[in-house]
C-alpha positions as CSV (number, residue, x, y, z in Angstrom):
1,X,89.8,113.1,116.6
2,X,90.9,114.7,119.8
3,X,94.4,115.5,121.1
4,X,95.3,116.5,124.5
5,X,98.9,117.6,125.4
6,X,100.1,117.1,129.0
7,X,103.9,117.0,128.2
8,X,106.4,119.8,128.9
9,X,109.5,117.8,128.5
10,X,111.5,117.3,125.4
11,X,110.3,114.4,123.1
12,X,112.8,111.8,123.8
13,X,111.8,109.8,120.6
14,X,111.8,112.8,118.1
15,X,114.8,111.2,116.3
16,X,113.8,107.6,116.6
17,X,110.1,107.9,115.7
18,X,110.7,108.3,111.9
19,X,112.7,104.9,111.7
20,X,111.4,103.0,114.7
21,X,109.3,100.5,113.0
22,X,112.0,99.9,110.4
23,X,114.7,99.2,113.1
24,X,112.3,97.1,115.1
25,X,111.7,94.8,111.9
26,X,115.2,94.7,111.2
27,X,116.5,93.7,114.7
28,X,113.7,91.5,115.9
29,X,111.9,90.2,112.9
30,X,108.3,89.9,111.8
31,X,107.2,88.2,115.0
32,X,107.7,91.5,116.8
33,X,104.9,93.2,114.8
34,X,102.8,90.0,114.7
35,X,103.0,89.6,118.6
36,X,101.2,92.9,119.0
37,X,98.0,91.4,117.7
38,X,97.8,88.8,120.4
39,X,94.5,88.6,122.4
40,X,93.1,91.4,120.5
41,X,90.1,89.1,119.9
42,X,88.8,89.8,123.3
43,X,87.9,93.4,122.3
44,X,84.1,93.4,121.9
45,X,81.8,96.0,119.9
46,X,81.2,99.1,121.9
47,X,84.4,98.8,124.2
48,X,86.4,101.6,125.5
49,X,90.2,100.6,125.1
50,X,93.0,102.3,126.8
51,X,96.3,102.0,124.7
52,X,99.2,103.3,127.0
53,X,102.5,104.0,125.2
54,X,101.2,102.8,121.8
55,X,104.1,104.1,119.9
56,X,103.4,104.6,116.0
57,X,100.0,102.9,116.2
58,X,100.5,99.7,114.3
59,X,97.7,98.0,115.9
60,X,95.2,101.1,115.8
61,X,93.2,100.0,112.6
62,X,92.7,96.4,114.1
63,X,91.5,97.9,117.6
64,X,89.1,100.3,115.6
65,X,87.7,97.4,113.7
66,X,87.0,95.2,116.7
67,X,85.4,97.9,119.1
68,X,83.1,99.0,116.3
69,X,81.3,102.2,115.6
70,X,80.1,102.4,119.2
71,X,83.5,102.0,120.7
72,X,86.1,104.3,121.8
73,X,90.0,104.3,121.9
74,X,92.1,106.5,124.2
75,X,95.5,106.6,122.8
76,X,98.2,107.7,125.2
77,X,101.8,108.2,124.0
78,X,104.6,110.2,125.7
79,X,106.2,111.0,122.2
80,X,104.5,113.6,120.1
81,X,106.3,112.4,117.0
82,X,105.1,108.9,117.5
83,X,101.6,110.1,118.2
84,X,101.7,112.0,115.0
85,X,102.5,108.8,113.0
86,X,99.6,106.9,115.0
87,X,97.2,109.5,113.8
88,X,98.1,109.0,110.3
89,X,96.8,105.5,110.6
90,X,93.3,106.6,111.5
91,X,91.0,107.1,108.5
92,X,88.8,110.3,108.4
93,X,85.6,108.4,109.2
94,X,87.0,106.9,112.3
95,X,88.8,110.0,113.7
96,X,85.9,110.7,116.1
97,X,86.2,107.3,117.9
98,X,90.0,108.1,118.9
99,X,91.2,110.4,121.6
100,X,94.9,111.1,121.4
101,X,96.6,112.2,124.6
102,X,100.3,113.2,124.5
103,X,101.3,112.4,128.3
104,X,103.8,110.5,130.3
105,X,101.7,110.7,133.7
106,X,99.2,108.3,132.6
107,X,96.4,110.3,134.0
108,X,92.7,110.1,132.5
109,X,89.5,112.1,133.4
110,X,87.5,110.5,136.2
111,X,84.6,109.6,134.6
112,X,83.9,106.3,132.8
113,X,85.3,102.9,133.1
114,X,87.8,101.1,130.7
115,X,87.0,97.7,129.2
116,X,90.4,96.9,127.9
117,X,93.9,98.2,128.9
118,X,96.8,97.5,126.5
119,X,100.5,98.3,127.2
120,X,102.9,96.8,124.6
121,X,106.7,97.1,125.2
122,X,106.2,99.9,127.7
123,X,107.0,98.5,131.1
124,X,110.6,97.8,130.1
125,X,111.5,101.5,129.8
126,X,109.8,102.7,133.0
127,X,111.3,102.9,136.4
128,X,109.7,100.9,139.3
129,X,108.1,104.0,140.7
130,X,106.6,104.9,137.3
131,X,105.3,101.3,136.9
132,X,103.6,101.6,140.4
133,X,102.1,104.7,139.3
134,X,100.8,103.3,136.2
135,X,99.3,100.5,138.0
136,X,97.7,103.1,140.3
137,X,96.1,105.1,137.6
138,X,94.8,102.1,136.0
139,X,93.2,100.8,139.2
140,X,91.2,104.1,139.3
141,X,89.5,103.4,135.7
142,X,88.7,99.7,135.8
143,X,86.1,97.3,136.7
144,X,86.1,93.5,137.8
145,X,85.5,92.7,134.0
146,X,88.4,94.8,132.7
147,X,91.2,92.9,130.6
148,X,94.8,93.9,130.6
149,X,96.8,93.0,127.4
150,X,100.5,93.1,128.3
151,X,103.2,92.5,125.7
152,X,107.1,92.7,126.6
153,X,110.6,91.5,126.7
154,X,111.9,89.0,129.1
155,X,115.5,88.3,130.2
156,X,116.1,84.9,128.0
157,X,119.6,83.7,128.5
158,X,120.6,83.5,124.8
159,X,119.3,87.0,124.2
160,X,121.1,88.7,127.0
161,X,123.4,90.4,124.5
162,X,120.5,91.8,122.6
163,X,118.7,93.0,125.7
164,X,121.9,94.7,126.8
165,X,122.4,96.3,123.4
166,X,118.7,97.6,123.4
167,X,118.8,98.9,127.0
168,X,122.3,100.8,126.3
169,X,120.9,102.2,123.0
170,X,117.7,103.5,124.3
171,X,119.4,104.8,127.4
172,X,121.8,106.9,125.1
173,X,119.1,107.8,122.3
174,X,116.0,108.1,124.5
175,X,117.3,108.8,127.9
176,X,115.6,105.7,129.4
177,X,116.6,105.1,133.1
178,X,116.5,101.4,133.4
179,X,119.6,99.2,133.5
180,X,117.7,95.9,133.5
181,X,114.3,94.6,132.8
182,X,111.7,94.7,135.3
183,X,109.9,92.0,137.3
184,X,106.7,92.3,135.6
185,X,105.0,89.5,137.0
186,X,105.7,90.8,140.7
187,X,104.0,94.0,139.8
188,X,100.8,92.4,138.2
189,X,100.7,90.2,141.3
190,X,101.2,93.0,143.9
191,X,98.2,94.9,142.3
192,X,95.9,91.9,142.2
193,X,95.9,91.2,138.6
194,X,95.5,87.4,137.6
195,X,97.3,86.0,134.6
196,X,94.7,84.1,132.3
197,X,96.8,83.2,129.3
198,X,100.2,83.8,128.0
199,X,101.7,83.4,124.4
200,X,105.7,83.2,124.1
201,X,107.4,84.4,121.2
202,X,111.2,83.9,120.1
203,X,111.5,81.0,122.8
204,X,110.4,83.4,125.5
205,X,112.2,86.5,124.5
206,X,109.0,88.4,124.6
207,X,105.7,87.3,126.0
208,X,102.0,88.5,125.5
209,X,99.8,88.0,128.6
210,X,96.0,88.5,129.2
211,X,95.4,89.6,132.7
212,X,92.2,90.2,134.7
213,X,91.6,91.4,138.1
214,X,91.7,88.6,140.7
215,X,92.6,88.2,144.5
216,X,95.6,86.1,143.4
217,X,97.4,85.2,140.1
218,X,96.0,82.4,138.1
219,X,98.2,79.9,136.5
220,X,98.5,80.6,132.8
221,X,98.0,78.5,129.7
222,X,101.2,79.0,127.9
223,X,101.8,78.5,124.2
224,X,105.3,78.6,122.5
225,X,105.7,80.1,119.2
226,X,108.8,80.2,117.0
Protein backbone atom coordinates (compact mmCIF):
# COMPACT_ATOMS: atom_id res chain seq x y z
CA UNK A 1 0.00 0.00 0.00
CA UNK A 2 1.58 3.23 -1.20
CA UNK A 3 0.78 6.73 0.02
CA UNK A 4 1.70 9.95 -1.76
CA UNK A 5 1.19 13.37 -0.23
CA UNK A 6 0.77 16.39 -2.50
CA UNK A 7 -1.02 18.56 0.05
CA UNK A 8 0.43 21.58 1.74
CA UNK A 9 -2.84 23.09 2.96
CA UNK A 10 -4.54 22.50 6.30
CA UNK A 11 -6.78 19.43 6.43
CA UNK A 12 -10.25 20.97 6.22
CA UNK A 13 -11.87 17.71 7.38
CA UNK A 14 -9.68 17.06 10.39
CA UNK A 15 -12.60 17.64 12.78
CA UNK A 16 -15.33 16.15 10.59
CA UNK A 17 -13.58 12.93 9.57
CA UNK A 18 -14.16 11.02 12.86
CA UNK A 19 -17.93 11.62 12.75
CA UNK A 20 -18.55 12.02 9.01
CA UNK A 21 -20.15 8.61 8.42
CA UNK A 22 -22.33 8.91 11.50
CA UNK A 23 -23.56 12.38 10.50
CA UNK A 24 -24.30 11.24 6.96
CA UNK A 25 -26.39 8.33 8.23
CA UNK A 26 -28.20 10.51 10.74
CA UNK A 27 -29.11 13.26 8.27
CA UNK A 28 -29.47 11.37 4.98
CA UNK A 29 -30.40 7.85 6.05
CA UNK A 30 -29.43 4.38 4.86
CA UNK A 31 -30.04 5.17 1.17
CA UNK A 32 -27.08 7.57 1.23
CA UNK A 33 -24.61 4.76 1.85
CA UNK A 34 -26.43 2.23 -0.35
CA UNK A 35 -26.36 4.68 -3.28
CA UNK A 36 -22.56 4.48 -3.34
CA UNK A 37 -22.74 0.87 -4.57
CA UNK A 38 -24.70 1.83 -7.69
CA UNK A 39 -23.11 0.65 -10.97
CA UNK A 40 -20.07 -0.90 -9.24
CA UNK A 41 -20.93 -4.08 -11.13
CA UNK A 42 -19.35 -2.58 -14.27
CA UNK A 43 -15.91 -2.98 -12.64
CA UNK A 44 -14.19 -6.02 -14.14
CA UNK A 45 -11.30 -8.20 -12.88
CA UNK A 46 -8.02 -6.54 -13.76
CA UNK A 47 -9.45 -3.01 -14.02
CA UNK A 48 -7.62 0.06 -12.82
CA UNK A 49 -10.07 2.17 -10.81
CA UNK A 50 -9.46 5.82 -9.94
CA UNK A 51 -11.50 6.94 -6.92
CA UNK A 52 -11.38 10.73 -6.59
CA UNK A 53 -12.51 12.30 -3.34
CA UNK A 54 -13.30 8.94 -1.82
CA UNK A 55 -13.73 10.13 1.76
CA UNK A 56 -13.56 7.44 4.41
CA UNK A 57 -13.54 4.60 1.88
CA UNK A 58 -16.91 2.96 2.47
CA UNK A 59 -16.88 1.31 -0.98
CA UNK A 60 -13.21 0.29 -0.99
CA UNK A 61 -13.79 -3.37 0.00
CA UNK A 62 -16.42 -3.78 -2.73
CA UNK A 63 -14.16 -2.27 -5.40
CA UNK A 64 -11.27 -4.50 -4.33
CA UNK A 65 -13.49 -7.54 -4.61
CA UNK A 66 -14.65 -6.62 -8.10
CA UNK A 67 -11.31 -5.64 -9.67
CA UNK A 68 -9.67 -8.80 -8.36
CA UNK A 69 -6.07 -9.73 -7.68
CA UNK A 70 -4.83 -8.24 -10.95
CA UNK A 71 -6.70 -4.98 -10.56
CA UNK A 72 -5.55 -1.73 -9.02
CA UNK A 73 -7.16 1.14 -7.13
CA UNK A 74 -5.82 4.68 -7.10
CA UNK A 75 -7.52 6.29 -4.11
CA UNK A 76 -7.29 10.07 -4.06
CA UNK A 77 -8.54 12.20 -1.18
CA UNK A 78 -7.72 15.77 -0.11
CA UNK A 79 -8.17 15.06 3.60
CA UNK A 80 -5.41 13.12 5.32
CA UNK A 81 -7.79 12.25 8.17
CA UNK A 82 -10.30 10.79 5.71
CA UNK A 83 -7.51 8.92 3.96
CA UNK A 84 -6.37 7.34 7.21
CA UNK A 85 -9.88 6.00 7.81
CA UNK A 86 -9.98 4.62 4.26
CA UNK A 87 -6.68 2.80 4.78
CA UNK A 88 -8.19 1.03 7.77
CA UNK A 89 -10.71 -0.67 5.48
CA UNK A 90 -8.02 -2.44 3.44
CA UNK A 91 -6.88 -5.84 4.68
CA UNK A 92 -3.17 -6.71 4.76
CA UNK A 93 -3.41 -9.08 1.80
CA UNK A 94 -4.92 -6.33 -0.40
CA UNK A 95 -2.64 -3.42 0.49
CA UNK A 96 -0.36 -3.85 -2.54
CA UNK A 97 -3.36 -3.26 -4.82
CA UNK A 98 -4.22 0.20 -3.48
CA UNK A 99 -2.27 3.42 -3.99
CA UNK A 100 -3.40 6.18 -1.65
CA UNK A 101 -2.78 9.77 -2.74
CA UNK A 102 -3.45 12.72 -0.47
CA UNK A 103 -3.99 15.53 -2.96
CA UNK A 104 -6.49 18.12 -4.11
CA UNK A 105 -5.04 18.87 -7.56
CA UNK A 106 -6.24 15.62 -9.23
CA UNK A 107 -2.81 14.99 -10.73
CA UNK A 108 -1.63 11.48 -11.66
CA UNK A 109 1.53 10.14 -13.32
CA UNK A 110 1.32 10.09 -17.13
CA UNK A 111 1.77 6.36 -17.64
CA UNK A 112 -1.22 4.02 -17.88
CA UNK A 113 -4.92 4.45 -18.55
CA UNK A 114 -7.89 4.32 -16.19
CA UNK A 115 -10.73 1.86 -16.76
CA UNK A 116 -13.19 3.30 -14.24
CA UNK A 117 -13.38 6.77 -12.68
CA UNK A 118 -15.48 7.21 -9.52
CA UNK A 119 -16.57 10.54 -8.02
CA UNK A 120 -19.19 10.41 -5.28
CA UNK A 121 -20.46 13.56 -3.55
CA UNK A 122 -17.38 15.43 -4.74
CA UNK A 123 -18.37 17.89 -7.45
CA UNK A 124 -20.88 19.61 -5.17
CA UNK A 125 -18.02 21.05 -3.09
CA UNK A 126 -15.79 22.19 -5.98
CA UNK A 127 -15.74 25.56 -7.70
CA UNK A 128 -16.53 25.62 -11.43
CA UNK A 129 -12.84 26.21 -12.12
CA UNK A 130 -11.86 23.15 -10.04
CA UNK A 131 -14.50 21.02 -11.77
CA UNK A 132 -13.09 21.94 -15.17
CA UNK A 133 -9.59 21.16 -13.89
CA UNK A 134 -10.82 17.75 -12.76
CA UNK A 135 -12.34 16.98 -16.17
CA UNK A 136 -9.11 18.07 -17.84
CA UNK A 137 -7.06 15.75 -15.61
CA UNK A 138 -9.42 12.84 -16.21
CA UNK A 139 -9.29 13.40 -19.98
CA UNK A 140 -5.54 12.78 -19.89
CA UNK A 141 -5.98 9.34 -18.29
CA UNK A 142 -8.92 7.72 -20.08
CA UNK A 143 -9.69 5.75 -23.24
CA UNK A 144 -12.92 5.44 -25.27
CA UNK A 145 -13.90 2.45 -23.11
CA UNK A 146 -13.49 4.22 -19.75
CA UNK A 147 -16.57 4.44 -17.52
CA UNK A 148 -17.24 7.29 -15.08
CA UNK A 149 -19.44 6.52 -12.07
CA UNK A 150 -20.88 9.77 -10.73
CA UNK A 151 -23.04 10.34 -7.63
CA UNK A 152 -24.14 13.66 -6.16
CA UNK A 153 -26.91 15.89 -4.81
CA UNK A 154 -29.47 17.65 -7.01
CA UNK A 155 -31.60 20.75 -6.24
CA UNK A 156 -34.95 19.08 -5.48
CA UNK A 157 -37.61 21.59 -4.38
CA UNK A 158 -38.70 19.89 -1.14
CA UNK A 159 -35.05 19.45 -0.06
CA UNK A 160 -33.96 23.05 -0.60
CA UNK A 161 -33.82 23.65 3.15
CA UNK A 162 -31.52 20.65 3.63
CA UNK A 163 -29.31 21.65 0.71
CA UNK A 164 -28.99 25.15 2.16
CA UNK A 165 -28.18 23.69 5.60
CA UNK A 166 -25.50 21.37 4.18
CA UNK A 167 -23.88 24.08 2.06
CA UNK A 168 -23.85 26.51 4.98
CA UNK A 169 -22.51 23.91 7.41
CA UNK A 170 -19.70 22.73 5.15
CA UNK A 171 -18.84 26.32 4.29
CA UNK A 172 -18.31 27.00 7.99
CA UNK A 173 -16.73 23.69 9.03
CA UNK A 174 -14.69 22.80 5.95
CA UNK A 175 -14.35 26.17 4.19
CA UNK A 176 -16.13 25.00 1.06
CA UNK A 177 -16.50 27.89 -1.42
CA UNK A 178 -19.74 26.97 -3.19
CA UNK A 179 -23.02 28.75 -2.49
CA UNK A 180 -25.16 26.53 -4.73
CA UNK A 181 -24.98 23.13 -6.42
CA UNK A 182 -23.15 22.96 -9.76
CA UNK A 183 -24.80 22.21 -13.08
CA UNK A 184 -23.20 18.76 -13.33
CA UNK A 185 -24.87 17.84 -16.61
CA UNK A 186 -23.38 20.90 -18.31
CA UNK A 187 -19.84 19.89 -17.38
CA UNK A 188 -20.24 16.28 -18.53
CA UNK A 189 -21.79 17.41 -21.82
CA UNK A 190 -19.09 20.04 -22.43
CA UNK A 191 -16.38 17.44 -21.91
CA UNK A 192 -18.08 14.89 -24.22
CA UNK A 193 -19.24 12.39 -21.64
CA UNK A 194 -22.48 10.65 -22.63
CA UNK A 195 -24.90 9.60 -19.90
CA UNK A 196 -25.78 5.91 -20.26
CA UNK A 197 -27.85 5.20 -17.14
CA UNK A 198 -29.11 7.03 -14.07
CA UNK A 199 -30.59 5.94 -10.77
CA UNK A 200 -32.51 8.44 -8.63
CA UNK A 201 -32.59 8.24 -4.83
CA UNK A 202 -34.90 10.00 -2.38
CA UNK A 203 -37.11 11.34 -5.21
CA UNK A 204 -34.16 12.80 -7.06
CA UNK A 205 -32.35 14.36 -4.11
CA UNK A 206 -29.25 12.48 -5.18
CA UNK A 207 -28.57 10.60 -8.38
CA UNK A 208 -26.05 8.02 -9.53
CA UNK A 209 -25.07 8.17 -13.18
CA UNK A 210 -22.96 6.05 -15.50
CA UNK A 211 -21.07 7.98 -18.17
CA UNK A 212 -18.91 6.99 -21.12
CA UNK A 213 -17.08 9.16 -23.58
CA UNK A 214 -19.29 10.11 -26.51
CA UNK A 215 -19.56 12.94 -29.07
CA UNK A 216 -22.81 14.00 -27.47
CA UNK A 217 -24.92 13.06 -24.44
CA UNK A 218 -27.06 9.94 -24.64
CA UNK A 219 -30.54 9.93 -23.17
CA UNK A 220 -30.42 8.02 -19.90
CA UNK A 221 -32.50 5.20 -18.57
CA UNK A 222 -33.76 6.63 -15.27
CA UNK A 223 -34.97 4.54 -12.33
CA UNK A 224 -36.53 6.10 -9.25
CA UNK A 225 -35.86 4.56 -5.87
CA UNK A 226 -37.43 5.53 -2.55
